[in-house]
C-alpha positions as CSV (number, residue, x, y, z in Angstrom):
1,X,19.9,19.7,74.9
2,X,19.9,22.0,71.8
3,X,18.8,20.3,68.4
4,X,19.8,21.5,65.3
5,X,19.6,20.0,61.7
6,X,22.8,20.8,59.5
7,X,22.5,20.7,56.0
8,X,25.4,19.9,53.7
9,X,24.9,21.4,50.4
10,X,26.2,20.2,47.3
11,X,28.8,22.3,45.9
12,X,27.5,22.1,42.2
13,X,24.1,20.9,42.3
14,X,25.1,17.8,40.5
15,X,27.5,15.5,42.9
16,X,27.9,15.0,46.7
17,X,31.6,15.2,48.1
18,X,31.4,12.6,50.8
19,X,34.2,14.0,52.7
20,X,32.2,17.2,53.3
21,X,29.5,15.3,54.9
22,X,31.9,13.1,57.0
23,X,33.3,16.6,58.1
24,X,30.2,18.0,59.4
25,X,29.5,14.6,61.7
26,X,30.6,15.0,65.3
27,X,29.8,13.8,68.6
28,X,26.6,15.6,68.7
29,X,25.1,14.2,65.7
30,X,22.3,12.1,66.6
31,X,21.4,10.7,62.7
32,X,22.7,11.2,59.5
33,X,20.5,10.9,56.6
34,X,21.9,11.1,53.0
35,X,20.8,10.0,49.5
36,X,22.7,7.1,47.8
37,X,22.3,8.5,44.5
38,X,21.7,12.2,43.5
39,X,18.2,12.4,41.7
40,X,19.1,15.2,39.2
41,X,22.2,13.7,38.1
42,X,22.4,10.3,39.0
43,X,25.8,10.8,40.9
44,X,26.3,8.0,43.0
45,X,27.5,9.0,46.8
46,X,30.3,7.3,48.2
47,X,28.5,6.0,51.3
48,X,31.7,4.0,53.1
49,X,33.4,7.2,54.7
50,X,30.2,8.7,55.8
51,X,29.2,5.9,57.3
52,X,32.5,4.9,59.1
53,X,32.4,8.5,60.2
54,X,29.0,8.1,61.6
55,X,29.6,4.9,63.3
56,X,32.8,6.4,64.9
57,X,30.6,8.7,67.2
58,X,27.7,6.4,67.6
59,X,25.4,7.9,65.0
60,X,23.0,5.9,63.0
61,X,22.9,6.4,59.0
62,X,19.5,6.6,57.0
63,X,20.2,6.2,53.2
64,X,17.7,7.0,50.8
65,X,17.9,4.5,48.0
66,X,14.9,5.5,45.9
67,X,17.2,6.2,42.8
68,X,19.6,3.3,43.4
69,X,17.5,0.2,44.5
70,X,16.9,-2.0,41.2
71,X,19.5,-0.4,39.1
72,X,22.5,-0.5,41.0
73,X,23.6,-3.4,43.3
74,X,23.6,-2.2,46.9
75,X,24.8,-4.7,49.4
76,X,23.5,-3.3,52.9
77,X,25.4,-5.9,54.9
78,X,28.9,-5.2,53.3
79,X,28.3,-1.3,53.9
80,X,26.9,-1.7,57.4
81,X,24.3,0.6,57.0
82,X,21.6,1.0,59.8
83,X,18.5,2.1,57.8
84,X,17.6,2.3,54.1
85,X,14.1,4.0,52.9
86,X,13.0,3.7,48.9
87,X,9.9,2.8,46.9
88,X,8.7,0.7,44.0
89,X,7.8,3.5,41.9
90,X,11.2,3.8,39.9
91,X,13.7,1.0,39.1
92,X,11.8,-1.8,40.9
93,X,9.0,-1.3,38.6
94,X,6.5,-1.4,40.9
95,X,4.3,1.6,40.8
96,X,3.3,4.1,43.3
97,X,2.1,3.6,47.0
98,X,4.7,0.8,48.2
99,X,7.4,1.8,49.9
100,X,10.1,0.3,52.1
101,X,12.2,0.6,55.3
102,X,15.4,-1.7,55.8
103,X,16.6,-1.7,59.7
104,X,19.9,-3.4,60.4
105,X,18.9,-6.9,62.2
106,X,20.6,-6.0,65.2
107,X,19.1,-2.7,65.8
108,X,15.4,-3.9,65.1
109,X,14.6,-4.9,68.7
110,X,15.3,-1.2,69.8
111,X,13.4,0.7,67.1
112,X,10.3,2.1,68.6
113,X,8.6,4.3,65.9
114,X,6.9,7.5,67.5
115,X,4.3,7.3,64.5
116,X,2.8,4.0,64.5
117,X,-0.5,2.0,64.4
118,X,-2.3,-1.2,65.4
119,X,-0.4,-3.5,63.0
120,X,2.8,-2.7,64.7
121,X,1.2,-4.2,67.9
122,X,1.6,-8.0,69.0
123,X,-2.0,-8.4,69.3
124,X,-3.4,-6.0,66.8
125,X,-6.9,-7.2,67.1
126,X,-6.8,-6.8,71.2
127,X,-7.1,-3.0,70.7
128,X,-5.1,-2.3,73.6
129,X,-5.5,1.2,74.4
130,X,-2.0,1.7,75.5
131,X,1.0,2.2,76.3
132,X,2.1,0.7,72.9
133,X,4.0,-2.5,72.7
134,X,5.7,-3.5,69.5
135,X,6.1,-6.8,67.7
136,X,9.6,-8.7,67.5
137,X,9.7,-8.7,63.8
138,X,9.7,-5.9,60.9
139,X,6.0,-5.4,61.4
140,X,6.9,-3.4,64.5
141,X,7.6,-0.7,61.7
142,X,4.3,-0.4,60.1
143,X,2.1,2.6,61.1
144,X,-1.3,1.6,60.0
145,X,-3.4,-0.9,57.8
146,X,-1.1,-1.9,54.7
147,X,-2.3,-0.6,51.2
148,X,-3.0,-4.2,50.0
149,X,-3.9,-3.0,46.2
150,X,-0.3,-1.4,45.7
151,X,1.7,-4.0,47.6
152,X,0.3,-6.3,45.2
153,X,0.5,-4.6,42.1
154,X,4.4,-4.0,43.0
155,X,4.9,-7.7,43.5
156,X,5.4,-8.4,39.6
157,X,8.0,-5.5,39.3
158,X,10.1,-7.3,42.5
159,X,9.9,-10.7,41.0
160,X,11.1,-9.6,37.4
161,X,13.9,-7.5,38.7
162,X,14.8,-10.4,41.1
163,X,14.7,-13.1,38.5
164,X,16.7,-10.7,35.9
165,X,19.3,-9.8,38.7
166,X,20.4,-6.3,39.4
167,X,24.1,-7.0,38.3
168,X,22.9,-7.7,34.9
169,X,20.6,-4.7,34.8
170,X,23.5,-2.9,35.8
171,X,25.7,-4.2,33.2
172,X,23.1,-3.1,30.4
173,X,22.3,0.0,32.2
174,X,25.8,1.1,31.9
175,X,25.7,0.3,28.2
176,X,23.1,2.2,27.3
177,X,23.7,5.1,29.5
178,X,27.3,5.4,27.9
179,X,25.7,5.5,24.6
180,X,23.5,8.7,25.4
181,X,26.5,10.3,27.0
182,X,28.6,9.8,23.6
183,X,25.7,10.9,21.8
184,X,25.2,14.0,23.7
185,X,28.9,14.7,23.4
186,X,29.1,14.6,19.9
187,X,26.2,17.0,19.7
188,X,27.7,19.4,22.1
189,X,24.8,19.2,24.5
190,X,26.3,19.3,28.3
191,X,26.1,16.1,30.0
192,X,25.0,16.9,33.8
193,X,25.7,13.3,35.1
194,X,29.0,11.7,36.0
195,X,30.9,10.9,32.7
196,X,32.5,7.9,34.9
197,X,29.9,5.0,34.4
198,X,31.1,3.6,37.6
199,X,30.0,6.7,39.5
200,X,26.8,7.1,37.4
201,X,23.4,5.6,38.5
202,X,20.7,4.5,36.0
203,X,20.0,7.8,34.4
204,X,21.5,10.7,32.3
205,X,21.0,14.4,32.5
206,X,21.4,16.2,29.3
207,X,21.8,20.3,29.3
208,X,19.6,20.7,26.0
209,X,17.9,24.1,25.3
210,X,14.4,24.5,26.5
211,X,14.2,20.9,28.3
212,X,10.7,21.3,29.4
213,X,9.8,22.0,25.9
214,X,11.7,19.3,24.5
215,X,10.2,17.0,26.9
216,X,6.7,17.9,26.1
217,X,7.4,17.3,22.5
218,X,9.2,13.9,23.0
219,X,6.2,12.8,25.0
220,X,3.9,13.7,21.9
221,X,6.4,11.4,19.8
222,X,6.1,8.5,22.3
223,X,9.6,9.1,23.8
224,X,9.3,8.8,27.4
225,X,11.4,10.8,29.8
226,X,11.2,13.3,32.3
227,X,13.3,16.8,33.0
228,X,14.5,18.5,35.9
229,X,15.3,22.3,36.6
230,X,19.0,23.1,36.4
231,X,20.1,19.8,34.8
232,X,17.6,19.2,31.5
233,X,16.5,16.1,30.2
234,X,16.7,12.9,32.2
235,X,16.9,9.6,30.4
236,X,16.8,6.5,32.2
237,X,16.8,3.4,30.3
238,X,16.0,0.2,32.1
239,X,16.3,-3.6,31.6
240,X,13.2,-3.7,29.0
241,X,14.8,-0.9,26.8
242,X,17.0,-1.8,23.9
243,X,19.5,0.0,21.7
244,X,17.0,0.9,19.2
245,X,15.0,2.5,21.8
246,X,17.7,4.7,22.9
247,X,19.0,5.8,19.4
248,X,15.2,6.6,18.4
249,X,14.8,8.6,21.6
250,X,18.1,10.8,20.9
251,X,17.6,10.9,17.0
252,X,13.9,12.5,18.0
253,X,15.5,15.1,20.7
254,X,18.3,16.0,18.2
255,X,15.3,16.8,15.6
256,X,13.3,19.0,18.3
257,X,16.6,20.7,19.4
258,X,17.5,21.6,15.8
259,X,13.9,22.7,15.2
260,X,14.3,25.2,18.2
261,X,17.1,27.1,16.6
262,X,16.1,30.4,14.9
């Protein structure tokens, strides 16, 4: 059997047309991998038609939810998604080194990772030389010794996000990101994220002049954001940010951009 990878590129680099992905799926498709939220622009991808088409031909779907989890409600059961991968370094506030893999429960028993390790074995301290046998629970997915310090550090972030609730975080995020969009439009800066808050994740990308230089100066002024080539500054206010935080960051950005002008 000839194996190939089909890449469906974004037409504008900022959004992804779900219909184009669905059209690329056929009876030869083995697996579909897709980002739930585009990292450059925070554009939310419509997963439903992708999952429906993939399941119609018997292909599982792997969703990268790094930019999604903790900022936008994500009901894996309602979507029927097969696999979800992500981590703690963004909206879960857990820092680096702690990732996760969700597997649809009815698929778990049939998943046999090629890259595996002793913790995935039902008797890890038996040091069985093989062939590999897998546990019946989620630990069958582990490929080595867990990184305990990172997992321990991530726990507090998970608990805080869980206590607040993602729906409440989403509501506040939409208010703050809408404020950023309105300010940028008033300044004449390009908004390289969806203007519709329902289609926008937890961040807004602003096409200001010399974004790398502006970001470095913002950092010196204790305004933390980042920048990405092709889209500009990326602001991602979270539940702990206030309106004053956002307004100050935008005012500082305006001051820096003004200083760039000859």
